[in-house]
C-alpha positions as CSV (number, residue, x, y, z in Angstrom):
1,M,-84.2,15.6,-134.6
2,S,-85.3,14.8,-138.3
3,L,-87.8,17.4,-138.3
4,L,-85.1,19.9,-137.8
5,T,-82.4,18.3,-140.0
6,D,-83.2,20.8,-142.9
7,F,-82.5,23.7,-140.6
8,L,-79.1,23.1,-139.0
9,D,-77.2,23.4,-142.4
10,E,-76.2,27.0,-141.8
11,P,-76.0,29.7,-139.1
12,K,-79.4,31.2,-138.3
13,I,-80.7,34.5,-136.7
14,A,-82.5,33.7,-133.5
15,Y,-85.8,35.9,-133.3
16,F,-86.9,36.1,-129.7
17,S,-90.5,37.2,-129.0
18,M,-92.6,37.0,-125.8
19,E,-95.6,36.5,-128.2
20,I,-96.0,35.4,-131.7
21,G,-99.2,35.5,-133.6
22,L,-99.2,33.0,-136.6
23,R,-103.0,32.3,-136.9
24,K,-105.9,32.8,-134.8
25,E,-106.2,29.1,-133.7
26,I,-102.8,29.6,-132.0
27,P,-103.6,32.2,-129.3
28,T,-99.9,32.9,-128.2
29,Y,-100.3,36.6,-129.0
30,S,-102.1,39.5,-127.2
31,G,-101.8,42.3,-129.9
32,G,-99.5,44.2,-132.1
33,L,-96.0,42.8,-131.0
34,G,-97.3,39.2,-131.5
35,V,-98.9,39.9,-134.9
36,L,-95.6,41.8,-136.1
37,A,-93.5,38.8,-135.0
38,G,-95.7,36.6,-136.9
39,D,-95.7,38.7,-139.8
40,T,-91.9,39.1,-139.8
41,I,-91.6,35.3,-139.7
42,K,-93.9,34.9,-142.7
43,S,-91.6,37.4,-144.4
44,A,-88.6,35.7,-143.5
45,A,-90.1,32.4,-144.9
46,D,-90.9,34.2,-148.1
47,L,-87.5,35.8,-148.7
48,K,-85.8,32.6,-147.6
49,L,-84.1,34.1,-144.8
50,P,-81.9,32.0,-142.3
51,L,-84.1,32.6,-139.4
52,T,-85.6,30.7,-136.5
53,A,-88.1,32.0,-133.8
54,V,-88.2,31.5,-130.1
55,T,-91.3,32.1,-127.8
56,L,-93.3,30.5,-124.9
57,L,-96.1,28.3,-125.6
58,S,-99.0,30.2,-123.6
59,R,-100.8,27.1,-123.1
60,K,-103.8,29.1,-122.1
61,G,-103.3,32.0,-124.4
62,F,-103.8,35.5,-123.4
63,F,-107.5,35.2,-122.7
64,E,-110.9,34.9,-124.5
65,Q,-112.9,38.0,-124.0
66,D,-116.7,38.3,-123.0
67,I,-118.4,41.4,-122.7
68,T,-121.6,41.8,-120.6
69,P,-124.4,44.0,-121.9
70,E,-123.1,46.9,-119.9
71,G,-119.6,46.8,-121.5
72,R,-117.7,44.8,-118.5
73,Q,-114.9,42.6,-119.9
74,I,-114.9,39.1,-118.4
75,E,-111.7,36.8,-119.3
76,H,-111.9,33.2,-119.8
77,P,-108.7,30.9,-120.5
78,S,-108.0,30.3,-124.4
79,E,-107.9,26.6,-124.0
80,W,-106.0,24.9,-127.0
81,N,-104.0,21.9,-127.8
82,P,-100.7,22.4,-129.1
83,S,-100.3,18.9,-130.6
84,D,-103.2,19.9,-133.1
85,F,-100.8,22.4,-134.8
86,M,-97.2,21.5,-134.0
87,E,-94.7,18.4,-133.1
88,L,-93.2,17.8,-129.4
89,L,-89.2,17.6,-129.9
90,P,-87.7,15.2,-127.7
91,E,-84.9,17.3,-126.5
92,K,-85.2,19.0,-122.9
93,V,-83.2,21.7,-121.2
94,T,-83.2,23.0,-117.6
95,V,-83.0,26.2,-116.1
96,E,-82.6,27.2,-112.4
97,I,-85.4,29.2,-110.8
98,E,-85.5,29.7,-107.3
99,G,-82.8,27.0,-106.7
100,R,-85.0,24.6,-108.5
101,A,-84.1,22.8,-111.8
102,V,-87.1,23.4,-114.1
103,S,-87.3,21.4,-117.2
104,V,-88.1,23.2,-120.5
105,R,-89.2,21.6,-123.7
106,A,-90.1,22.9,-127.1
107,W,-92.8,22.5,-129.6
108,L,-92.0,22.9,-133.3
109,Y,-94.1,25.0,-135.6
110,I,-92.9,25.3,-139.2
111,V,-94.0,28.3,-141.2
112,E,-94.0,27.5,-144.9
113,S,-94.1,30.0,-147.6
114,I,-95.8,29.4,-151.3
115,V,-92.3,30.2,-152.6
116,G,-90.6,27.2,-150.8
117,G,-89.1,29.2,-147.8
118,R,-89.5,27.7,-144.4
119,V,-88.9,29.1,-140.7
120,P,-88.9,26.9,-137.5
121,V,-90.6,28.3,-134.7
122,L,-90.0,27.0,-131.0
123,F,-92.8,27.3,-128.5
124,L,-90.9,26.7,-125.1
125,D,-92.9,24.7,-122.5
126,T,-92.6,23.9,-118.8
127,D,-95.7,21.6,-118.3
128,M,-93.9,18.4,-117.6
129,E,-94.1,16.0,-114.7
130,E,-90.9,16.4,-113.4
131,N,-91.4,20.0,-112.7
132,S,-93.3,21.0,-109.6
133,P,-97.3,22.2,-110.0
134,E,-95.9,25.7,-109.6
135,D,-93.2,25.4,-112.4
136,R,-95.6,23.6,-114.7
137,T,-97.8,26.7,-115.0
138,I,-94.8,29.0,-116.0
139,T,-95.8,28.8,-119.7
140,D,-99.4,28.9,-119.1
141,Y,-100.5,32.5,-119.5
142,L,-99.3,35.3,-121.7
143,Y,-98.5,38.5,-119.7
144,G,-100.4,37.0,-116.5
145,G,-99.9,36.7,-112.9
146,D,-97.3,39.0,-110.6
147,R,-93.8,40.1,-111.1
148,L,-92.5,36.7,-109.7
149,Y,-94.6,35.1,-112.5
150,R,-93.3,37.4,-115.1
151,I,-89.7,37.1,-114.2
152,K,-89.8,33.2,-114.2
153,Q,-91.3,33.4,-117.8
154,E,-88.5,35.8,-118.8
155,I,-85.8,33.4,-117.3
156,V,-87.4,30.5,-119.3
157,L,-87.8,32.6,-122.6
158,G,-84.1,34.1,-122.3
159,I,-82.0,31.4,-120.8
160,G,-84.0,28.6,-121.6
161,G,-84.4,29.7,-125.2
162,V,-80.4,29.9,-125.8
163,R,-80.1,26.5,-124.2
164,M,-82.7,25.0,-126.3
165,L,-81.3,26.2,-129.6
166,S,-77.9,24.8,-128.5
167,A,-79.6,21.5,-127.5
168,L,-81.0,21.3,-130.9
169,G,-78.0,21.8,-132.7
170,F,-78.6,25.2,-134.2
171,E,-75.6,27.5,-134.8
172,I,-76.8,31.1,-134.1
173,K,-74.8,34.2,-135.4
174,K,-77.4,36.8,-134.2
175,Y,-79.8,37.0,-131.2
176,H,-82.6,39.5,-132.1
177,M,-84.5,40.5,-128.9
178,N,-87.8,42.1,-129.2
179,E,-88.6,44.3,-126.0
180,G,-86.6,43.4,-123.0
181,H,-88.7,40.4,-122.3
182,S,-86.0,38.1,-123.6
183,A,-82.9,40.0,-122.3
184,F,-81.8,37.2,-119.9
185,L,-80.4,35.5,-122.9
186,T,-77.7,38.0,-122.6
187,L,-76.5,36.8,-119.4
188,E,-76.7,33.3,-120.5
189,L,-74.1,34.3,-123.4
190,L,-72.4,36.1,-121.0
191,R,-71.7,32.9,-118.7
192,R,-71.1,30.9,-122.2
193,Y,-68.4,33.3,-123.5
194,R,-66.6,34.2,-120.2
195,R,-62.9,33.6,-119.9
196,S,-61.4,31.7,-117.2
197,I,-59.5,34.0,-114.4
198,E,-56.2,32.6,-115.4
199,E,-56.5,34.3,-118.9
200,V,-56.8,38.0,-117.5
201,W,-55.6,40.0,-114.7
202,D,-58.5,41.9,-114.0
203,E,-61.2,39.6,-112.7
204,K,-64.2,41.8,-114.3
205,L,-62.6,41.2,-117.7
206,I,-64.0,37.7,-117.5
207,W,-67.2,38.8,-118.8
208,D,-66.7,39.2,-122.5
209,T,-69.4,41.7,-123.0
210,E,-68.0,42.7,-126.5
211,K,-68.5,39.2,-127.7
212,V,-71.9,39.3,-126.7
213,R,-72.7,42.6,-127.9
214,S,-71.6,41.6,-131.4
215,M,-74.0,38.8,-131.4
216,C,-77.2,40.8,-130.3
217,V,-79.8,42.9,-131.9
218,F,-82.4,44.8,-129.9
219,T,-85.5,46.3,-131.0
220,T,-87.7,48.5,-128.5
221,H,-91.3,48.4,-129.4
222,T,-92.7,50.8,-126.9
223,P,-92.4,54.5,-125.7
224,V,-94.6,53.7,-122.7
225,E,-92.6,53.6,-119.4
226,A,-94.9,50.6,-118.2
227,G,-93.9,48.6,-121.3
228,H,-90.3,48.5,-119.9
229,D,-89.9,45.6,-117.5
230,R,-88.1,46.0,-114.1
231,F,-87.4,43.5,-111.4
232,S,-85.9,44.4,-108.0
233,H,-82.5,43.0,-107.5
234,D,-84.1,41.1,-104.4
235,L,-86.2,39.2,-106.8
236,V,-83.6,38.8,-109.4
237,A,-81.5,37.1,-106.7
238,R,-84.3,35.0,-105.4
239,C,-84.9,33.7,-108.9
240,L,-81.4,33.4,-110.5
241,G,-79.3,33.0,-107.3
242,D,-75.7,33.7,-108.2
243,F,-76.1,33.2,-112.0
244,I,-74.3,36.7,-112.5
245,P,-72.4,38.8,-109.8
246,L,-74.7,41.5,-108.4
247,D,-72.2,44.2,-109.4
248,V,-72.2,43.0,-113.0
249,L,-76.0,43.0,-113.1
250,K,-76.1,46.5,-111.8
251,E,-73.7,47.9,-114.2
252,L,-75.5,46.2,-117.2
253,G,-78.8,46.7,-115.9
254,G,-78.3,50.2,-115.4
255,E,-80.4,50.9,-112.0
256,E,-79.5,51.0,-108.4
257,D,-82.6,49.2,-107.1
258,N,-84.1,47.4,-110.1
259,L,-83.0,45.3,-113.1
260,N,-83.9,47.3,-116.0
261,M,-84.5,44.7,-118.9
262,T,-84.5,47.3,-121.6
263,L,-81.3,48.7,-120.4
264,L,-79.8,45.1,-120.1
265,A,-80.7,44.6,-123.7
266,L,-79.3,47.9,-124.8
267,N,-76.0,47.7,-122.9
268,L,-75.3,44.3,-124.5
269,S,-76.7,44.8,-128.3
270,D,-74.4,45.9,-131.2
271,Y,-77.4,47.1,-133.1
272,V,-80.7,48.8,-131.5
273,N,-83.7,50.2,-133.2
274,G,-87.0,51.8,-132.7
275,V,-90.1,50.8,-134.9
276,A,-90.6,54.2,-136.7
277,K,-88.6,57.5,-137.0
278,K,-90.5,59.2,-134.4
279,H,-90.2,56.3,-132.2
280,R,-86.3,56.4,-132.7
281,D,-86.4,60.0,-131.5
282,V,-88.6,59.4,-128.6
283,S,-86.2,56.5,-127.6
284,R,-83.3,58.7,-127.8
285,V,-84.9,60.7,-125.2
286,M,-85.9,58.1,-123.1
287,F,-82.4,56.5,-123.1
288,P,-79.8,59.3,-123.7
289,G,-76.5,58.1,-124.8
290,Y,-77.4,55.3,-126.7
291,E,-77.3,54.9,-130.7
292,I,-80.8,54.2,-131.7
293,H,-81.6,53.5,-135.3
294,A,-85.2,53.4,-137.1
295,I,-86.7,50.4,-138.9
296,T,-90.2,51.4,-139.4
297,N,-92.6,48.4,-139.2
298,G,-94.3,46.8,-141.9
299,V,-97.0,44.1,-142.2
300,H,-97.4,40.9,-144.2
301,S,-99.0,42.0,-147.4
302,F,-100.5,38.5,-148.4
303,T,-101.9,37.8,-144.8
304,W,-103.5,41.1,-144.4
305,T,-105.1,41.7,-147.9
306,S,-108.6,40.4,-148.1
307,D,-109.5,37.8,-150.7
308,S,-111.4,40.3,-153.1
309,F,-108.3,42.4,-153.4
310,K,-105.8,39.3,-153.6
311,R,-107.7,38.4,-156.7
312,L,-107.7,42.0,-158.0
313,F,-104.1,42.4,-157.5
314,D,-103.4,38.9,-158.9
315,G,-105.0,39.9,-162.3
316,Y,-103.0,43.1,-162.7
317,F,-99.8,42.5,-160.6
318,P,-98.9,38.7,-160.7
319,G,-96.2,38.1,-158.0
320,W,-97.3,41.0,-156.0
321,A,-97.6,39.1,-152.6
322,N,-93.8,38.5,-152.8
323,E,-93.0,41.8,-154.4
324,P,-95.4,44.4,-152.9
325,E,-93.5,47.2,-154.6
326,L,-95.6,46.3,-157.5
327,L,-98.5,47.7,-155.8
328,V,-97.0,51.4,-156.8
329,R,-98.7,50.9,-160.0
330,V,-102.3,50.5,-158.6
331,E,-103.6,53.6,-160.9
332,K,-103.9,51.3,-163.6
333,I,-106.8,49.4,-162.1
334,P,-110.2,50.9,-163.0
335,H,-112.0,52.5,-160.4
336,E,-115.2,50.3,-160.6
337,E,-113.1,47.0,-160.0
338,I,-111.4,48.8,-156.8
339,W,-114.9,49.8,-155.4
340,Q,-116.2,46.1,-156.5
341,A,-113.4,44.6,-154.5
342,H,-113.9,46.9,-151.6
343,M,-117.8,46.4,-151.4
344,E,-117.3,42.6,-151.4
345,A,-115.1,43.1,-148.3
346,K,-117.4,45.6,-146.6
347,R,-120.6,43.3,-147.0
348,H,-118.5,40.3,-145.4
349,L,-117.8,42.6,-142.5
350,I,-121.1,44.3,-142.1
351,D,-122.9,40.8,-142.4
352,Y,-120.6,39.3,-139.7
353,V,-121.4,42.6,-137.4
354,N,-124.9,42.2,-137.9
355,D,-125.0,38.4,-137.3
356,T,-123.0,38.7,-134.1
357,T,-124.4,42.0,-132.5
358,G,-127.8,42.4,-134.2
359,T,-126.9,46.2,-134.8
360,G,-128.7,46.3,-138.3
361,M,-125.9,48.1,-140.1
362,N,-126.2,48.6,-143.8
363,H,-123.7,48.1,-146.6
364,D,-123.8,51.7,-147.9
365,T,-123.2,54.0,-144.8
366,L,-119.8,55.2,-144.3
367,T,-118.3,52.9,-141.7
368,I,-115.5,53.7,-139.6
369,G,-113.3,51.1,-137.6
370,F,-111.4,51.2,-134.3
371,A,-109.7,48.2,-133.2
372,R,-106.5,48.0,-131.0
373,R,-105.7,47.2,-127.3
374,A,-108.1,48.8,-125.0
375,T,-105.9,51.1,-122.9
376,A,-106.1,54.5,-121.9
377,Y,-103.7,56.3,-123.9
378,K,-105.5,54.9,-127.1
379,R,-108.4,57.1,-126.5
380,G,-110.9,54.8,-127.7
381,D,-113.5,57.0,-126.4
382,L,-112.2,60.5,-128.0
383,L,-114.8,60.2,-130.8
384,F,-117.5,60.8,-128.2
385,R,-116.0,63.7,-126.3
386,D,-118.9,66.0,-127.8
387,I,-122.0,63.7,-128.2
388,E,-124.4,66.3,-129.5
389,R,-121.9,67.6,-132.2
390,L,-121.0,64.0,-133.0
391,K,-125.1,63.4,-133.6
392,R,-125.2,66.5,-135.6
393,I,-122.3,65.5,-137.9
394,A,-122.7,61.8,-138.1
395,G,-126.3,61.1,-137.4
396,G,-127.8,58.8,-140.1
397,K,-124.4,59.2,-142.2
398,V,-121.9,57.1,-140.2
399,Q,-121.7,53.9,-138.5
400,I,-118.8,52.8,-136.2
401,I,-117.3,49.4,-135.4
402,Y,-115.2,48.6,-132.5
403,A,-113.1,46.0,-131.1
404,G,-110.0,45.2,-128.7
405,K,-109.4,43.8,-125.5
406,A,-108.2,45.5,-122.1
407,H,-105.3,43.7,-120.2
408,P,-107.1,41.7,-117.3
409,Q,-105.0,44.3,-114.9
410,D,-105.8,47.3,-116.7
411,E,-108.9,48.8,-115.0
412,P,-108.6,52.1,-117.0
413,G,-108.7,50.1,-120.2
414,K,-111.8,48.3,-119.0
415,K,-113.6,51.3,-118.3
416,T,-113.0,52.8,-121.7
417,I,-114.9,49.6,-123.0
418,E,-117.6,50.3,-120.6
419,R,-117.7,53.9,-121.5
420,I,-118.0,53.0,-125.3
421,F,-120.9,50.7,-124.4
422,S,-122.7,53.6,-122.7
423,Y,-122.4,55.7,-125.8
424,I,-123.8,52.8,-127.9
425,G,-127.0,52.9,-125.9
426,E,-127.0,56.7,-125.7
427,L,-126.6,57.1,-129.5
428,R,-129.0,54.2,-130.6
429,D,-131.3,56.2,-132.3
430,S,-128.8,58.2,-134.3
431,I,-125.6,56.4,-135.0
432,K,-125.3,52.5,-135.1
433,I,-122.2,51.4,-133.1
434,A,-121.3,47.9,-132.4
435,Y,-118.3,46.4,-130.4
436,L,-117.1,43.1,-131.4
437,K,-115.7,40.9,-128.7
438,N,-112.8,38.8,-128.5
439,Y,-110.8,40.6,-131.1
440,N,-108.4,38.3,-132.9
441,M,-106.5,38.1,-136.2
442,E,-109.7,36.6,-138.1
443,I,-111.6,39.6,-136.9
444,A,-108.8,42.0,-137.5
445,L,-108.7,41.1,-141.3
446,K,-112.5,41.5,-141.6
447,M,-112.3,45.1,-140.0
448,V,-109.1,46.3,-141.7
449,S,-110.5,45.4,-145.2
450,G,-114.2,46.1,-144.8
451,V,-114.4,49.5,-143.1
452,D,-114.2,52.7,-145.1
453,V,-112.2,54.7,-142.8
454,W,-109.7,53.5,-140.1
455,L,-109.4,55.6,-137.0
456,N,-106.6,55.9,-134.5
457,T,-106.3,58.5,-131.8
458,P,-103.3,57.8,-129.5
459,L,-102.1,60.3,-127.1
460,R,-98.8,61.6,-128.6
461,P,-96.0,60.4,-128.6
462,L,-97.2,56.9,-127.1
463,E,-97.8,55.1,-130.3
464,A,-94.5,53.5,-131.1
465,S,-95.6,52.5,-134.7
466,G,-98.7,50.9,-135.1
467,T,-99.5,48.7,-137.8
468,S,-103.2,48.0,-138.1
469,G,-103.2,51.2,-140.4
470,M,-100.8,49.7,-142.8
471,K,-103.2,46.7,-143.0
472,A,-106.1,49.0,-143.8
473,A,-104.1,50.7,-146.7
474,H,-103.5,47.3,-148.3
475,N,-107.1,47.3,-148.8
476,G,-108.0,50.6,-149.9
477,V,-109.1,51.8,-146.6
478,L,-108.4,55.3,-145.7
479,N,-106.6,56.1,-142.6
480,F,-107.7,58.9,-140.0
481,S,-105.1,59.4,-137.5
482,V,-103.3,61.4,-134.9
483,L,-99.7,62.2,-136.2
484,D,-97.6,59.7,-134.3
485,G,-95.9,56.6,-134.9
486,W,-95.8,55.3,-138.6
487,W,-98.5,57.7,-139.7
488,I,-96.1,60.5,-139.6
489,E,-94.2,58.6,-142.4
490,G,-97.3,57.5,-144.4
491,Y,-99.7,60.2,-144.7
492,I,-100.1,62.9,-147.4
493,E,-103.1,65.1,-146.1
494,G,-106.2,64.6,-148.0
495,Y,-104.3,62.3,-150.6
496,T,-103.4,59.0,-148.7
497,G,-105.8,59.8,-145.7
498,W,-106.3,62.6,-143.1
499,S,-104.3,63.4,-139.9
500,I,-105.9,64.4,-136.5
501,G,-104.4,67.2,-134.5
502,P,-101.2,69.3,-134.4
503,A,-98.1,68.7,-136.6
504,P,-95.6,66.0,-134.9
505,S,-93.2,68.6,-134.5
506,E,-95.4,70.5,-131.9
507,L,-95.0,69.9,-128.2
508,T,-97.8,67.7,-126.7
509,P,-99.7,70.0,-124.4
510,D,-101.3,68.5,-121.2
511,E,-103.8,65.8,-121.8
512,E,-107.0,67.7,-121.4
513,T,-105.8,70.3,-124.0
514,A,-104.8,67.5,-126.4
515,D,-108.1,65.7,-125.9
516,R,-110.0,69.1,-126.8
517,R,-107.7,70.3,-129.7
518,D,-107.8,66.6,-131.3
519,S,-111.4,66.1,-130.9
520,E,-112.2,69.4,-132.4
521,D,-110.0,68.7,-135.6
522,L,-111.5,65.2,-135.7
523,Y,-115.0,66.6,-135.7
524,N,-114.1,69.4,-138.4
525,K,-112.5,67.0,-140.8
526,L,-115.4,64.4,-140.4
527,E,-117.8,67.0,-141.0
528,Q,-116.1,68.8,-143.9
529,E,-114.0,66.7,-145.8
530,I,-114.6,63.0,-145.0
531,I,-118.5,62.8,-145.1
532,P,-118.8,65.1,-148.1
533,L,-116.2,63.1,-150.0
534,F,-117.6,59.9,-149.5
535,Y,-121.3,60.8,-150.3
536,N,-120.8,63.3,-153.1
537,D,-117.5,62.4,-154.7
538,R,-117.2,58.7,-155.2
539,D,-114.4,58.8,-157.9
540,G,-112.4,61.3,-155.6
541,W,-112.8,58.7,-152.7
542,I,-111.6,55.8,-154.9
543,R,-108.6,57.9,-156.1
544,M,-107.8,58.4,-152.4
545,M,-107.9,54.4,-151.8
546,Q,-105.6,54.2,-154.9
547,H,-103.3,56.4,-153.4
548,A,-103.4,54.7,-150.0
549,I,-102.5,51.4,-151.8
550,G,-99.7,52.7,-153.9
551,K,-98.3,55.2,-151.6
552,I,-98.6,53.2,-148.6
553,A,-99.0,49.3,-148.8
554,Y,-96.1,49.3,-151.4
555,Y,-93.8,50.2,-148.8
556,F,-95.2,49.5,-145.5
557,N,-94.7,45.8,-145.5
558,S,-92.7,43.4,-143.8
559,H,-90.8,42.3,-146.8
560,R,-89.3,46.0,-146.9
561,M,-88.7,45.7,-143.1
562,M,-86.8,42.4,-143.1
563,R,-84.6,43.6,-145.9
564,R,-83.6,46.6,-143.8
565,Y,-83.1,44.3,-140.7
566,V,-80.8,42.0,-142.9
567,T,-78.6,44.8,-144.3
568,E,-78.4,46.9,-141.2
569,G,-78.9,44.8,-138.3
570,Y,-77.9,41.0,-138.9
571,L,-74.9,41.4,-141.4
């Protein structure tokens, strides 16, 4: 308990997320949601907010990605030893799953800020001798297994997380659920705050939903239907037994045949938000009748700024890392110093690419980066829709760097990687293209700081927010993106970057038409604006880099985001 003594002196906000990305050596994240959670926690430490985080240990990580020469993804467990990075706490709690008592313990990792703030992160673990062999694996794989495996994980996260916080002595004033993965915590709170039947006339009133709602905040992070977990009532009954009566579960879970974890969270949260203004609007359509707000995501400025730009900002804006608003003054930095900082980061990336892939890229060629989860709606291969036109426009003038993992069960996502590899071979003589395997936080920082243009081509309106482009802007890298998610708020055409496709107010046509229109606009701007500006007007390009930093990085950071959560969601 001595490890936690310093954190028990005041009520806390409990931040729940299935995944948290704090550093590449701790592979408890798969992508945007986890890295955002890590940035949130780092900003909470910088701002000295009373926050603690709860997640799963994911002993075998998401997965290590290998890729065959043909582009076929191969997955391997991400073996790591939690004792190398965190302390095992002595307390244990139990949750009941399929009628069995499953023991849960917690590992403690403390995020420490250079300004003195500290945030404890609890990683829940079921790998203990007293558990059955099956139950010992519940916290092994992030997003692994079948529906039964997933519901067990979510029981451990939600119910086990609340019980662990109590066992450790935390007083929690708000529970912040990120996605529906942790929504079972609301059921544990319902049981905790129910009143005895003798106190009321109507038995239904024993479930104090108003009390629970006043304690819960819910952030939905995806407009993609598949991102909202559903479990059949039969599966819930199998795993939870009579934990909550079925009629109450149906009323709160919102569906006749399934428990919808998002609706469970919506119905038991006093404050609900999407992660960009557009995502708020889409979420209101998906879940009519709910008051859904918008707090646009941000990124942790110090984490996602390259060493060369850190030194540059330190010289001109002391304290910028904890006060990113200072970056609005970026125009006082001479152009040549900005370009030198960029070229240092670019050389670092290009040398890494050449060392690991043998692609033979050079430092002076316009370099486009595309790195994100490999799934169909992200349209990673949109750039290759018209190969002959791409060769005419970009041959000898552009080089492209890709990275990203597909979920092991996402065959269309895996096929996207294979198609990109086929284009790498087809274009070998005219355009240098590399695909970096095993994308992680370290590779991400190299890419968002080392490319010249950050490309993003999701099918609208399926990008909830996106944060990689914000990271790019911290390094003066220009965004070239479909108008979806955060970019709707961040772009000024030809000033902070470029848009792809129609205005966000236009309805999305069928997928084939969207692909055709978006690719046409992509090719036109690449040919007529981006390539000429890069090669013919270096001062103009650097001015846009300044605008990206001064108009995007100063605002789209997790310090601003967390201040919004405090004033609108937590207080």
